[in-house]
mmCIF file as gemmi writes it, N, C-alpha and C atoms, coordinates in Angstrom:
data_model
loop_
_atom_site.group_PDB
_atom_site.id
_atom_site.type_symbol
_atom_site.label_atom_id
_atom_site.label_alt_id
_atom_site.label_comp_id
_atom_site.label_asym_id
_atom_site.label_entity_id
_atom_site.label_seq_id
_atom_site.pdbx_PDB_ins_code
_atom_site.Cartn_x
_atom_site.Cartn_y
_atom_site.Cartn_z
_atom_site.occupancy
_atom_site.B_iso_or_equiv
_atom_site.pdbx_formal_charge
_atom_site.auth_seq_id
_atom_site.auth_asym_id
_atom_site.pdbx_PDB_model_num
ATOM 1 N N . MET Axp A 1 ? 93.941 117.419 96.301 1 0 ? 1 A 1
ATOM 2 C CA . MET Axp A 1 ? 93.63 116.795 95.042 1 0 ? 1 A 1
ATOM 3 C C . MET Axp A 1 ? 93.882 117.802 93.927 1 0 ? 1 A 1
ATOM 4 N N . PRO Axp A 2 ? 95.119 118.041 93.556 1 0 ? 2 A 1
ATOM 5 C CA . PRO Axp A 2 ? 95.367 118.962 92.462 1 0 ? 2 A 1
ATOM 6 C C . PRO Axp A 2 ? 94.918 118.367 91.137 1 0 ? 2 A 1
ATOM 7 N N . VAL Axp A 3 ? 94.154 119.105 90.407 1 0 ? 3 A 1
ATOM 8 C CA . VAL Axp A 3 ? 93.782 118.757 89.042 1 0 ? 3 A 1
ATOM 9 C C . VAL Axp A 3 ? 94.209 119.938 88.205 1 0 ? 3 A 1
ATOM 10 N N . LYS Axp A 4 ? 95.02 119.681 87.19 1 0 ? 4 A 1
ATOM 11 C CA . LYS Axp A 4 ? 95.437 120.807 86.375 1 0 ? 4 A 1
ATOM 12 C C . LYS Axp A 4 ? 95.557 120.394 84.929 1 0 ? 4 A 1
ATOM 13 N N . ARG Axp A 5 ? 95.508 121.385 84.084 1 0 ? 5 A 1
ATOM 14 C CA . ARG Axp A 5 ? 95.625 121.171 82.659 1 0 ? 5 A 1
ATOM 15 C C . ARG Axp A 5 ? 97.107 121.015 82.322 1 0 ? 5 A 1
ATOM 16 N N . ALA Axp A 6 ? 97.455 119.975 81.585 1 0 ? 6 A 1
ATOM 17 C CA . ALA Axp A 6 ? 98.845 119.744 81.201 1 0 ? 6 A 1
ATOM 18 C C . ALA Axp A 6 ? 99.292 120.809 80.2 1 0 ? 6 A 1
ATOM 19 N N . ARG Axp A 7 ? 100.566 121.11 80.197 1 0 ? 7 A 1
ATOM 20 C CA . ARG Axp A 7 ? 101.073 122.167 79.322 1 0 ? 7 A 1
ATOM 21 C C . ARG Axp A 7 ? 101.317 121.696 77.894 1 0 ? 7 A 1
ATOM 22 N N . LYS Axp A 8 ? 101.925 120.535 77.712 1 0 ? 8 A 1
ATOM 23 C CA . LYS Axp A 8 ? 102.334 120.114 76.378 1 0 ? 8 A 1
ATOM 24 C C . LYS Axp A 8 ? 101.281 119.305 75.64 1 0 ? 8 A 1
ATOM 25 N N . ARG Axp A 9 ? 100.481 118.574 76.338 1 0 ? 9 A 1
ATOM 26 C CA . ARG Axp A 9 ? 99.428 117.821 75.667 1 0 ? 9 A 1
ATOM 27 C C . ARG Axp A 9 ? 98.113 118.15 76.345 1 0 ? 9 A 1
ATOM 28 N N . LEU Axp A 10 ? 97.071 118.001 75.62 1 0 ? 10 A 1
ATOM 29 C CA . LEU Axp A 10 ? 95.774 118.358 76.178 1 0 ? 10 A 1
ATOM 30 C C . LEU Axp A 10 ? 95.192 117.18 76.954 1 0 ? 10 A 1
ATOM 31 N N . CYS Axp A 11 ? 95.458 117.195 78.246 1 0 ? 11 A 1
ATOM 32 C CA . CYS Axp A 11 ? 94.86 116.21 79.14 1 0 ? 11 A 1
ATOM 33 C C . CYS Axp A 11 ? 94.791 116.824 80.532 1 0 ? 11 A 1
ATOM 34 N N . VAL Axp A 12 ? 93.907 116.302 81.328 1 0 ? 12 A 1
ATOM 35 C CA . VAL Axp A 12 ? 93.81 116.689 82.734 1 0 ? 12 A 1
ATOM 36 C C . VAL Axp A 12 ? 94.409 115.535 83.523 1 0 ? 12 A 1
ATOM 37 N N . THR Axp A 13 ? 95.307 115.842 84.442 1 0 ? 13 A 1
ATOM 38 C CA . THR Axp A 13 ? 95.973 114.804 85.222 1 0 ? 13 A 1
ATOM 39 C C . THR Axp A 13 ? 95.582 114.916 86.691 1 0 ? 13 A 1
ATOM 40 N N . LEU Axp A 14 ? 95.154 113.813 87.244 1 0 ? 14 A 1
ATOM 41 C CA . LEU Axp A 14 ? 94.798 113.727 88.658 1 0 ? 14 A 1
ATOM 42 C C . LEU Axp A 14 ? 96.009 113.189 89.416 1 0 ? 14 A 1
ATOM 43 N N . ARG Axp A 15 ? 96.43 113.929 90.452 1 0 ? 15 A 1
ATOM 44 C CA . ARG Axp A 15 ? 97.604 113.532 91.236 1 0 ? 15 A 1
ATOM 45 C C . ARG Axp A 15 ? 97.285 113.613 92.719 1 0 ? 15 A 1
ATOM 46 N N . TYR Axp A 16 ? 97.971 112.825 93.502 1 0 ? 16 A 1
ATOM 47 C CA . TYR Axp A 16 ? 97.953 112.922 94.966 1 0 ? 16 A 1
ATOM 48 C C . TYR Axp A 16 ? 96.557 112.83 95.585 1 0 ? 16 A 1
ATOM 49 N N . LEU Axp A 17 ? 95.829 111.823 95.257 1 0 ? 17 A 1
ATOM 50 C CA . LEU Axp A 17 ? 94.503 111.625 95.834 1 0 ? 17 A 1
ATOM 51 C C . LEU Axp A 17 ? 94.648 110.926 97.183 1 0 ? 17 A 1
ATOM 52 N N . GLU Axp A 18 ? 94.162 111.571 98.232 1 0 ? 18 A 1
ATOM 53 C CA . GLU Axp A 18 ? 94.22 110.998 99.577 1 0 ? 18 A 1
ATOM 54 C C . GLU Axp A 18 ? 92.869 111.151 100.257 1 0 ? 18 A 1
ATOM 55 N N . ASP Axp A 19 ? 92.6 110.235 101.149 1 0 ? 19 A 1
ATOM 56 C CA . ASP Axp A 19 ? 91.401 110.308 101.975 1 0 ? 19 A 1
ATOM 57 C C . ASP Axp A 19 ? 91.838 110.626 103.401 1 0 ? 19 A 1
ATOM 58 N N . ASN Axp A 20 ? 90.957 111.21 104.151 1 0 ? 20 A 1
ATOM 59 C CA . ASN Axp A 20 ? 91.224 111.489 105.557 1 0 ? 20 A 1
ATOM 60 C C . ASN Axp A 20 ? 91.063 110.181 106.332 1 0 ? 20 A 1
ATOM 61 N N . PRO Axp A 21 ? 92.043 109.787 107.144 1 0 ? 21 A 1
ATOM 62 C CA . PRO Axp A 21 ? 91.912 108.521 107.874 1 0 ? 21 A 1
ATOM 63 C C . PRO Axp A 21 ? 90.81 108.546 108.938 1 0 ? 21 A 1
ATOM 64 N N . ASN Axp A 22 ? 90.383 109.719 109.361 1 0 ? 22 A 1
ATOM 65 C CA . ASN Axp A 22 ? 89.303 109.83 110.344 1 0 ? 22 A 1
ATOM 66 C C . ASN Axp A 22 ? 87.96 109.632 109.658 1 0 ? 22 A 1
ATOM 67 N N . LYS Axp A 23 ? 87.008 109.111 110.386 1 0 ? 23 A 1
ATOM 68 C CA . LYS Axp A 23 ? 85.67 108.873 109.844 1 0 ? 23 A 1
ATOM 69 C C . LYS Axp A 23 ? 84.991 110.197 109.494 1 0 ? 23 A 1
ATOM 70 N N . HIS Axp A 24 ? 84.382 110.268 108.314 1 0 ? 24 A 1
ATOM 71 C CA . HIS Axp A 24 ? 83.637 111.451 107.892 1 0 ? 24 A 1
ATOM 72 C C . HIS Axp A 24 ? 82.541 111.02 106.921 1 0 ? 24 A 1
ATOM 73 N N . PRO Axp A 25 ? 81.561 111.889 106.635 1 0 ? 25 A 1
ATOM 74 C CA . PRO Axp A 25 ? 80.407 111.485 105.823 1 0 ? 25 A 1
ATOM 75 C C . PRO Axp A 25 ? 80.746 111.086 104.386 1 0 ? 25 A 1
ATOM 76 N N . LEU Axp A 26 ? 81.9 111.525 103.865 1 0 ? 26 A 1
ATOM 77 C CA . LEU Axp A 26 ? 82.252 111.199 102.489 1 0 ? 26 A 1
ATOM 78 C C . LEU Axp A 26 ? 83.182 109.992 102.38 1 0 ? 26 A 1
ATOM 79 N N . SER Axp A 27 ? 83.435 109.324 103.491 1 0 ? 27 A 1
ATOM 80 C CA . SER Axp A 27 ? 84.294 108.13 103.459 1 0 ? 27 A 1
ATOM 81 C C . SER Axp A 27 ? 83.746 107.127 102.451 1 0 ? 27 A 1
ATOM 82 N N . GLY Axp A 28 ? 84.625 106.621 101.612 1 0 ? 28 A 1
ATOM 83 C CA . GLY Axp A 28 ? 84.224 105.665 100.588 1 0 ? 28 A 1
ATOM 84 C C . GLY Axp A 28 ? 83.778 106.297 99.289 1 0 ? 28 A 1
ATOM 85 N N . TYR Axp A 29 ? 83.647 107.618 99.254 1 0 ? 29 A 1
ATOM 86 C CA . TYR Axp A 29 ? 83.189 108.308 98.048 1 0 ? 29 A 1
ATOM 87 C C . TYR Axp A 29 ? 84.248 109.225 97.443 1 0 ? 29 A 1
ATOM 88 N N . ILE Axp A 30 ? 85.404 109.35 98.076 1 0 ? 30 A 1
ATOM 89 C CA . ILE Axp A 30 ? 86.415 110.312 97.637 1 0 ? 30 A 1
ATOM 90 C C . ILE Axp A 30 ? 86.9 110.007 96.225 1 0 ? 30 A 1
ATOM 91 N N . LEU Axp A 31 ? 87.146 108.738 95.924 1 0 ? 31 A 1
ATOM 92 C CA . LEU Axp A 31 ? 87.612 108.368 94.589 1 0 ? 31 A 1
ATOM 93 C C . LEU Axp A 31 ? 86.598 108.769 93.528 1 0 ? 31 A 1
ATOM 94 N N . ALA Axp A 32 ? 85.338 108.444 93.745 1 0 ? 32 A 1
ATOM 95 C CA . ALA Axp A 32 ? 84.294 108.791 92.775 1 0 ? 32 A 1
ATOM 96 C C . ALA Axp A 32 ? 84.167 110.304 92.613 1 0 ? 32 A 1
ATOM 97 N N . ILE Axp A 33 ? 84.217 111.036 93.706 1 0 ? 33 A 1
ATOM 98 C CA . ILE Axp A 33 ? 84.12 112.498 93.646 1 0 ? 33 A 1
ATOM 99 C C . ILE Axp A 33 ? 85.297 113.077 92.869 1 0 ? 33 A 1
ATOM 100 N N . ALA Axp A 34 ? 86.497 112.575 93.132 1 0 ? 34 A 1
ATOM 101 C CA . ALA Axp A 34 ? 87.689 113.073 92.436 1 0 ? 34 A 1
ATOM 102 C C . ALA Axp A 34 ? 87.6 112.83 90.933 1 0 ? 34 A 1
ATOM 103 N N . LEU Axp A 35 ? 87.116 111.662 90.533 1 0 ? 35 A 1
ATOM 104 C CA . LEU Axp A 35 ? 86.987 111.368 89.105 1 0 ? 35 A 1
ATOM 105 C C . LEU Axp A 35 ? 85.923 112.243 88.455 1 0 ? 35 A 1
ATOM 106 N N . ILE Axp A 36 ? 84.824 112.48 89.156 1 0 ? 36 A 1
ATOM 107 C CA . ILE Axp A 36 ? 83.778 113.366 88.625 1 0 ? 36 A 1
ATOM 108 C C . ILE Axp A 36 ? 84.33 114.769 88.422 1 0 ? 36 A 1
ATOM 109 N N . ILE Axp A 37 ? 85.083 115.274 89.389 1 0 ? 37 A 1
ATOM 110 C CA . ILE Axp A 37 ? 85.654 116.622 89.281 1 0 ? 37 A 1
ATOM 111 C C . ILE Axp A 37 ? 86.644 116.695 88.124 1 0 ? 37 A 1
ATOM 112 N N . ALA Axp A 38 ? 87.553 115.73 88.025 1 0 ? 38 A 1
ATOM 113 C CA . ALA Axp A 38 ? 88.555 115.742 86.955 1 0 ? 38 A 1
ATOM 114 C C . ALA Axp A 38 ? 87.898 115.656 85.581 1 0 ? 38 A 1
ATOM 115 N N . GLU Axp A 39 ? 86.911 114.779 85.432 1 0 ? 39 A 1
ATOM 116 C CA . GLU Axp A 39 ? 86.245 114.626 84.143 1 0 ? 39 A 1
ATOM 117 C C . GLU Axp A 39 ? 85.382 115.838 83.813 1 0 ? 39 A 1
ATOM 118 N N . SER Axp A 40 ? 84.742 116.43 84.796 1 0 ? 40 A 1
ATOM 119 C CA . SER Axp A 40 ? 83.948 117.645 84.568 1 0 ? 40 A 1
ATOM 120 C C . SER Axp A 40 ? 84.841 118.804 84.148 1 0 ? 40 A 1
ATOM 121 N N . PHE Axp A 41 ? 85.989 118.94 84.795 1 0 ? 41 A 1
ATOM 122 C CA . PHE Axp A 41 ? 86.97 119.971 84.436 1 0 ? 41 A 1
ATOM 123 C C . PHE Axp A 41 ? 87.404 119.785 82.986 1 0 ? 41 A 1
ATOM 124 N N . ALA Axp A 42 ? 87.698 118.542 82.606 1 0 ? 42 A 1
ATOM 125 C CA . ALA Axp A 42 ? 88.122 118.261 81.233 1 0 ? 42 A 1
ATOM 126 C C . ALA Axp A 42 ? 87.02 118.601 80.233 1 0 ? 42 A 1
ATOM 127 N N . LEU Axp A 43 ? 85.81 118.204 80.518 1 0 ? 43 A 1
ATOM 128 C CA . LEU Axp A 43 ? 84.703 118.487 79.6 1 0 ? 43 A 1
ATOM 129 C C . LEU Axp A 43 ? 84.451 119.981 79.466 1 0 ? 43 A 1
ATOM 130 N N . GLU Axp A 44 ? 84.555 120.714 80.562 1 0 ? 44 A 1
ATOM 131 C CA . GLU Axp A 44 ? 84.331 122.161 80.529 1 0 ? 44 A 1
ATOM 132 C C . GLU Axp A 44 ? 85.343 122.862 79.625 1 0 ? 44 A 1
ATOM 133 N N . TYR Axp A 45 ? 86.583 122.385 79.631 1 0 ? 45 A 1
ATOM 134 C CA . TYR Axp A 45 ? 87.635 122.999 78.823 1 0 ? 45 A 1
ATOM 135 C C . TYR Axp A 45 ? 87.857 122.267 77.506 1 0 ? 45 A 1
ATOM 136 N N . LYS Axp A 46 ? 86.939 121.377 77.162 1 0 ? 46 A 1
ATOM 137 C CA . LYS Axp A 46 ? 86.975 120.629 75.911 1 0 ? 46 A 1
ATOM 138 C C . LYS Axp A 46 ? 88.276 119.842 75.744 1 0 ? 46 A 1
ATOM 139 N N . ILE Axp A 47 ? 88.684 119.208 76.824 1 0 ? 47 A 1
ATOM 140 C CA . ILE Axp A 47 ? 89.862 118.346 76.832 1 0 ? 47 A 1
ATOM 141 C C . ILE Axp A 47 ? 89.356 116.91 76.814 1 0 ? 47 A 1
ATOM 142 N N . LYS Axp A 48 ? 89.904 116.091 75.924 1 0 ? 48 A 1
ATOM 143 C CA . LYS Axp A 48 ? 89.345 114.762 75.709 1 0 ? 48 A 1
ATOM 144 C C . LYS Axp A 48 ? 89.971 113.656 76.538 1 0 ? 48 A 1
ATOM 145 N N . GLN Axp A 49 ? 91.09 113.929 77.203 1 0 ? 49 A 1
ATOM 146 C CA . GLN Axp A 49 ? 91.768 112.865 77.935 1 0 ? 49 A 1
ATOM 147 C C . GLN Axp A 49 ? 91.974 113.241 79.398 1 0 ? 49 A 1
ATOM 148 N N . VAL Axp A 50 ? 91.673 112.29 80.287 1 0 ? 50 A 1
ATOM 149 C CA . VAL Axp A 50 ? 91.94 112.443 81.716 1 0 ? 50 A 1
ATOM 150 C C . VAL Axp A 50 ? 92.933 111.349 82.101 1 0 ? 50 A 1
ATOM 151 N N . CYS Axp A 51 ? 93.998 111.733 82.799 1 0 ? 51 A 1
ATOM 152 C CA . CYS Axp A 51 ? 95.034 110.786 83.217 1 0 ? 51 A 1
ATOM 153 C C . CYS Axp A 51 ? 95.112 110.736 84.738 1 0 ? 51 A 1
ATOM 154 N N . ILE Axp A 52 ? 95.528 109.603 85.235 1 0 ? 52 A 1
ATOM 155 C CA . ILE Axp A 52 ? 95.777 109.436 86.663 1 0 ? 52 A 1
ATOM 156 C C . ILE Axp A 52 ? 97.25 109.089 86.797 1 0 ? 52 A 1
ATOM 157 N N . SER Axp A 53 ? 97.983 109.955 87.448 1 0 ? 53 A 1
ATOM 158 C CA . SER Axp A 53 ? 99.421 109.779 87.606 1 0 ? 53 A 1
ATOM 159 C C . SER Axp A 53 ? 99.722 108.923 88.834 1 0 ? 53 A 1
ATOM 160 N N . ARG Axp A 54 ? 100.444 107.844 88.626 1 0 ? 54 A 1
ATOM 161 C CA . ARG Axp A 54 ? 100.867 106.934 89.698 1 0 ? 54 A 1
ATOM 162 C C . ARG Axp A 54 ? 99.717 106.525 90.627 1 0 ? 54 A 1
ATOM 163 N N . PRO Axp A 55 ? 98.697 105.875 90.072 1 0 ? 55 A 1
ATOM 164 C CA . PRO Axp A 55 ? 97.567 105.478 90.919 1 0 ? 55 A 1
ATOM 165 C C . PRO Axp A 55 ? 97.987 104.44 91.96 1 0 ? 55 A 1
ATOM 166 N N . ASP Axp A 56 ? 97.329 104.461 93.09 1 0 ? 56 A 1
ATOM 167 C CA . ASP Axp A 56 ? 97.562 103.453 94.123 1 0 ? 56 A 1
ATOM 168 C C . ASP Axp A 56 ? 97.176 102.095 93.54 1 0 ? 56 A 1
ATOM 169 N N . LYS Axp A 57 ? 98.067 101.139 93.654 1 0 ? 57 A 1
ATOM 170 C CA . LYS Axp A 57 ? 97.834 99.835 93.03 1 0 ? 57 A 1
ATOM 171 C C . LYS Axp A 57 ? 96.608 99.12 93.598 1 0 ? 57 A 1
ATOM 172 N N . GLY Axp A 58 ? 96.209 99.473 94.795 1 0 ? 58 A 1
ATOM 173 C CA . GLY Axp A 58 ? 95.019 98.879 95.382 1 0 ? 58 A 1
ATOM 174 C C . GLY Axp A 58 ? 93.72 99.348 94.743 1 0 ? 58 A 1
ATOM 175 N N . PHE Axp A 59 ? 93.79 100.424 93.968 1 0 ? 59 A 1
ATOM 176 C CA . PHE Axp A 59 ? 92.589 100.974 93.338 1 0 ? 59 A 1
ATOM 177 C C . PHE Axp A 59 ? 92.556 100.785 91.826 1 0 ? 59 A 1
ATOM 178 N N . ILE Axp A 60 ? 93.523 100.076 91.262 1 0 ? 60 A 1
ATOM 179 C CA . ILE Axp A 60 ? 93.574 99.911 89.807 1 0 ? 60 A 1
ATOM 180 C C . ILE Axp A 60 ? 92.288 99.295 89.278 1 0 ? 60 A 1
ATOM 181 N N . ALA Axp A 61 ? 91.759 98.285 89.95 1 0 ? 61 A 1
ATOM 182 C CA . ALA Axp A 61 ? 90.513 97.642 89.494 1 0 ? 61 A 1
ATOM 183 C C . ALA Axp A 61 ? 89.358 98.637 89.484 1 0 ? 61 A 1
ATOM 184 N N . GLN Axp A 62 ? 89.304 99.532 90.47 1 0 ? 62 A 1
ATOM 185 C CA . GLN Axp A 62 ? 88.228 100.53 90.501 1 0 ? 62 A 1
ATOM 186 C C . GLN Axp A 62 ? 88.38 101.539 89.364 1 0 ? 62 A 1
ATOM 187 N N . TYR Axp A 63 ? 89.613 101.942 89.071 1 0 ? 63 A 1
ATOM 188 C CA . TYR Axp A 63 ? 89.831 102.859 87.948 1 0 ? 63 A 1
ATOM 189 C C . TYR Axp A 63 ? 89.436 102.194 86.632 1 0 ? 63 A 1
ATOM 190 N N . ILE Axp A 64 ? 89.8 100.928 86.469 1 0 ? 64 A 1
ATOM 191 C CA . ILE Axp A 64 ? 89.435 100.204 85.246 1 0 ? 64 A 1
ATOM 192 C C . ILE Axp A 64 ? 87.917 100.111 85.13 1 0 ? 64 A 1
ATOM 193 N N . ALA Axp A 65 ? 87.224 99.882 86.24 1 0 ? 65 A 1
ATOM 194 C CA . ALA Axp A 65 ? 85.757 99.823 86.227 1 0 ? 65 A 1
ATOM 195 C C . ALA Axp A 65 ? 85.142 101.154 85.801 1 0 ? 65 A 1
ATOM 196 N N . GLN Axp A 66 ? 85.856 102.253 86.034 1 0 ? 66 A 1
ATOM 197 C CA . GLN Axp A 66 ? 85.366 103.578 85.64 1 0 ? 66 A 1
ATOM 198 C C . GLN Axp A 66 ? 85.795 103.956 84.223 1 0 ? 66 A 1
ATOM 199 N N . GLY Axp A 67 ? 86.441 103.036 83.493 1 0 ? 67 A 1
ATOM 200 C CA . GLY Axp A 67 ? 86.797 103.281 82.099 1 0 ? 67 A 1
ATOM 201 C C . GLY Axp A 67 ? 88.232 103.713 81.862 1 0 ? 67 A 1
ATOM 202 N N . TYR Axp A 68 ? 89.058 103.732 82.893 1 0 ? 68 A 1
ATOM 203 C CA . TYR Axp A 68 ? 90.469 104.093 82.732 1 0 ? 68 A 1
ATOM 204 C C . TYR Axp A 68 ? 91.247 102.871 82.277 1 0 ? 68 A 1
ATOM 205 N N . LYS Axp A 69 ? 92.277 103.117 81.467 1 0 ? 69 A 1
ATOM 206 C CA . LYS Axp A 69 ? 93.058 102.02 80.907 1 0 ? 69 A 1
ATOM 207 C C . LYS Axp A 69 ? 94.523 102.142 81.293 1 0 ? 69 A 1
ATOM 208 N N . LEU Axp A 70 ? 95.159 100.996 81.429 1 0 ? 70 A 1
ATOM 209 C CA . LEU Axp A 70 ? 96.6 100.958 81.644 1 0 ? 70 A 1
ATOM 210 C C . LEU Axp A 70 ? 97.305 101.299 80.334 1 0 ? 70 A 1
ATOM 211 N N . ASN Axp A 71 ? 98.544 101.771 80.408 1 0 ? 71 A 1
ATOM 212 C CA . ASN Axp A 71 ? 99.28 102.058 79.176 1 0 ? 71 A 1
ATOM 213 C C . ASN Axp A 71 ? 99.749 100.746 78.546 1 0 ? 71 A 1
ATOM 214 N N . THR Axp A 72 ? 100.296 100.822 77.337 1 0 ? 72 A 1
ATOM 215 C CA . THR Axp A 72 ? 100.654 99.61 76.596 1 0 ? 72 A 1
ATOM 216 C C . THR Axp A 72 ? 101.735 98.796 77.302 1 0 ? 72 A 1
ATOM 217 N N . THR Axp A 73 ? 102.655 99.455 77.986 1 0 ? 73 A 1
ATOM 218 C CA . THR Axp A 73 ? 103.697 98.734 78.723 1 0 ? 73 A 1
ATOM 219 C C . THR Axp A 73 ? 103.085 97.873 79.821 1 0 ? 73 A 1
ATOM 220 N N . ASP Axp A 74 ? 102.142 98.43 80.554 1 0 ? 74 A 1
ATOM 221 C CA . ASP Axp A 74 ? 101.498 97.668 81.627 1 0 ? 74 A 1
ATOM 222 C C . ASP Axp A 74 ? 100.619 96.548 81.08 1 0 ? 74 A 1
ATOM 223 N N . LYS Axp A 75 ? 99.975 96.773 79.949 1 0 ? 75 A 1
ATOM 224 C CA . LYS Axp A 75 ? 99.181 95.703 79.336 1 0 ? 75 A 1
ATOM 225 C C . LYS Axp A 75 ? 100.084 94.538 78.946 1 0 ? 75 A 1
ATOM 226 N N . ALA Axp A 76 ? 101.264 94.858 78.395 1 0 ? 76 A 1
ATOM 227 C CA . ALA Axp A 76 ? 102.222 93.809 78.026 1 0 ? 76 A 1
ATOM 228 C C . ALA Axp A 76 ? 102.715 93.066 79.267 1 0 ? 76 A 1
ATOM 229 N N . ARG Axp A 77 ? 102.927 93.777 80.362 1 0 ? 77 A 1
ATOM 230 C CA . ARG Axp A 77 ? 103.352 93.14 81.618 1 0 ? 77 A 1
ATOM 231 C C . ARG Axp A 77 ? 102.276 92.168 82.109 1 0 ? 77 A 1
ATOM 232 N N . GLN Axp A 78 ? 101.015 92.564 82.002 1 0 ? 78 A 1
ATOM 233 C CA . GLN Axp A 78 ? 99.934 91.683 82.449 1 0 ? 78 A 1
ATOM 234 C C . GLN Axp A 78 ? 99.864 90.417 81.595 1 0 ? 78 A 1
ATOM 235 N N . LYS Axp A 79 ? 100.119 90.548 80.285 1 0 ? 79 A 1
ATOM 236 C CA . LYS Axp A 79 ? 100.097 89.369 79.414 1 0 ? 79 A 1
ATOM 237 C C . LYS Axp A 79 ? 101.176 88.371 79.809 1 0 ? 79 A 1
ATOM 238 N N . ARG Axp A 80 ? 102.271 88.877 80.366 1 0 ? 80 A 1
ATOM 239 C CA . ARG Axp A 80 ? 103.361 88.003 80.824 1 0 ? 80 A 1
ATOM 240 C C . ARG Axp A 80 ? 103.158 87.588 82.284 1 0 ? 80 A 1
ATOM 241 N N . ASN Axp A 81 ? 101.968 87.823 82.815 1 0 ? 81 A 1
ATOM 242 C CA . ASN Axp A 81 ? 101.605 87.492 84.205 1 0 ? 81 A 1
ATOM 243 C C . ASN Axp A 81 ? 102.424 88.255 85.237 1 0 ? 81 A 1
ATOM 244 N N . ASN Axp A 82 ? 102.827 89.468 84.902 1 0 ? 82 A 1
ATOM 245 C CA . ASN Axp A 82 ? 103.497 90.363 85.845 1 0 ? 82 A 1
ATOM 246 C C . ASN Axp A 82 ? 102.511 91.421 86.304 1 0 ? 82 A 1
ATOM 247 N N . LYS Axp A 83 ? 102.745 91.969 87.474 1 0 ? 83 A 1
ATOM 248 C CA . LYS Axp A 83 ? 101.889 93.046 87.97 1 0 ? 83 A 1
ATOM 249 C C . LYS Axp A 83 ? 102.201 94.333 87.214 1 0 ? 83 A 1
ATOM 250 N N . PRO Axp A 84 ? 101.183 95.147 86.945 1 0 ? 84 A 1
ATOM 251 C CA . PRO Axp A 84 ? 101.44 96.423 86.266 1 0 ? 84 A 1
ATOM 252 C C . PRO Axp A 84 ? 102.178 97.395 87.177 1 0 ? 84 A 1
ATOM 253 N N . ARG Axp A 85 ? 103.024 98.213 86.581 1 0 ? 85 A 1
ATOM 254 C CA . ARG Axp A 85 ? 103.702 99.253 87.356 1 0 ? 85 A 1
ATOM 255 C C . ARG Axp A 85 ? 102.771 100.438 87.572 1 0 ? 85 A 1
ATOM 256 N N . ALA Axp A 86 ? 101.845 100.626 86.658 1 0 ? 86 A 1
ATOM 257 C CA . ALA Axp A 86 ? 100.789 101.651 86.766 1 0 ? 86 A 1
ATOM 258 C C . ALA Axp A 86 ? 101.349 103.033 87.051 1 0 ? 86 A 1
ATOM 259 N N . LYS Axp A 87 ? 102.206 103.495 86.167 1 0 ? 87 A 1
ATOM 260 C CA . LYS Axp A 87 ? 102.717 104.861 86.312 1 0 ? 87 A 1
ATOM 261 C C . LYS Axp A 87 ? 101.683 105.864 85.81 1 0 ? 87 A 1
ATOM 262 N N . LEU Axp A 88 ? 100.858 105.429 84.851 1 0 ? 88 A 1
ATOM 263 C CA . LEU Axp A 88 ? 99.862 106.331 84.283 1 0 ? 88 A 1
ATOM 264 C C . LEU Axp A 88 ? 98.687 105.516 83.761 1 0 ? 88 A 1
ATOM 265 N N . MET Axp A 89 ? 97.486 105.959 84.099 1 0 ? 89 A 1
ATOM 266 C CA . MET Axp A 89 ? 96.266 105.392 83.527 1 0 ? 89 A 1
ATOM 267 C C . MET Axp A 89 ? 95.541 106.537 82.839 1 0 ? 89 A 1
ATOM 268 N N . SER Axp A 90 ? 94.802 106.218 81.786 1 0 ? 90 A 1
ATOM 269 C CA . SER Axp A 90 ? 94.128 107.3 81.075 1 0 ? 90 A 1
ATOM 270 C C . SER Axp A 90 ? 92.757 106.858 80.581 1 0 ? 90 A 1
ATOM 271 N N . LYS Axp A 91 ? 91.952 107.862 80.303 1 0 ? 91 A 1
ATOM 272 C CA . LYS Axp A 91 ? 90.601 107.641 79.792 1 0 ? 91 A 1
ATOM 273 C C . LYS Axp A 91 ? 90.324 108.708 78.749 1 0 ? 91 A 1
ATOM 274 N N . ILE Axp A 92 ? 89.824 108.286 77.595 1 0 ? 92 A 1
ATOM 275 C CA . ILE Axp A 92 ? 89.419 109.22 76.551 1 0 ? 92 A 1
ATOM 276 C C . ILE Axp A 92 ? 87.931 109.486 76.752 1 0 ? 92 A 1
ATOM 277 N N . LEU Axp A 93 ? 87.592 110.758 76.896 1 0 ? 93 A 1
ATOM 278 C CA . LEU Axp A 93 ? 86.199 111.143 77.13 1 0 ? 93 A 1
ATOM 279 C C . LEU Axp A 93 ? 85.475 111.309 75.805 1 0 ? 93 A 1
ATOM 280 N N . SER Axp A 94 ? 84.226 110.929 75.778 1 0 ? 94 A 1
ATOM 281 C CA . SER Axp A 94 ? 83.402 111.178 74.595 1 0 ? 94 A 1
ATOM 282 C C . SER Axp A 94 ? 82.655 112.488 74.813 1 0 ? 94 A 1
ATOM 283 N N . THR Axp A 95 ? 82.625 113.286 73.789 1 0 ? 95 A 1
ATOM 284 C CA . THR Axp A 95 ? 81.964 114.597 73.919 1 0 ? 95 A 1
ATOM 285 C C . THR Axp A 95 ? 80.583 114.585 73.339 1 0 ? 95 A 1
């Protein structure tokens, strides 16, 4: 779960989130833990935006429930009853 500070714009980007297919005590909590870590990292460095790069389409509803938004292109696709491509989702943090 690499989380790093972007070079050109001030945002933290979450990439490559995977869960272990074997049963373990944190099964079902990995997404929430990853978002907490990314948002905590952003707040610590006074970065106001957290992005999720290429989120798994099966989790888009969960990201939206946590306050992440689709970009304007994907919102326009949804208005036309098309599925979002979801290349990037973002959330602006309140400080």
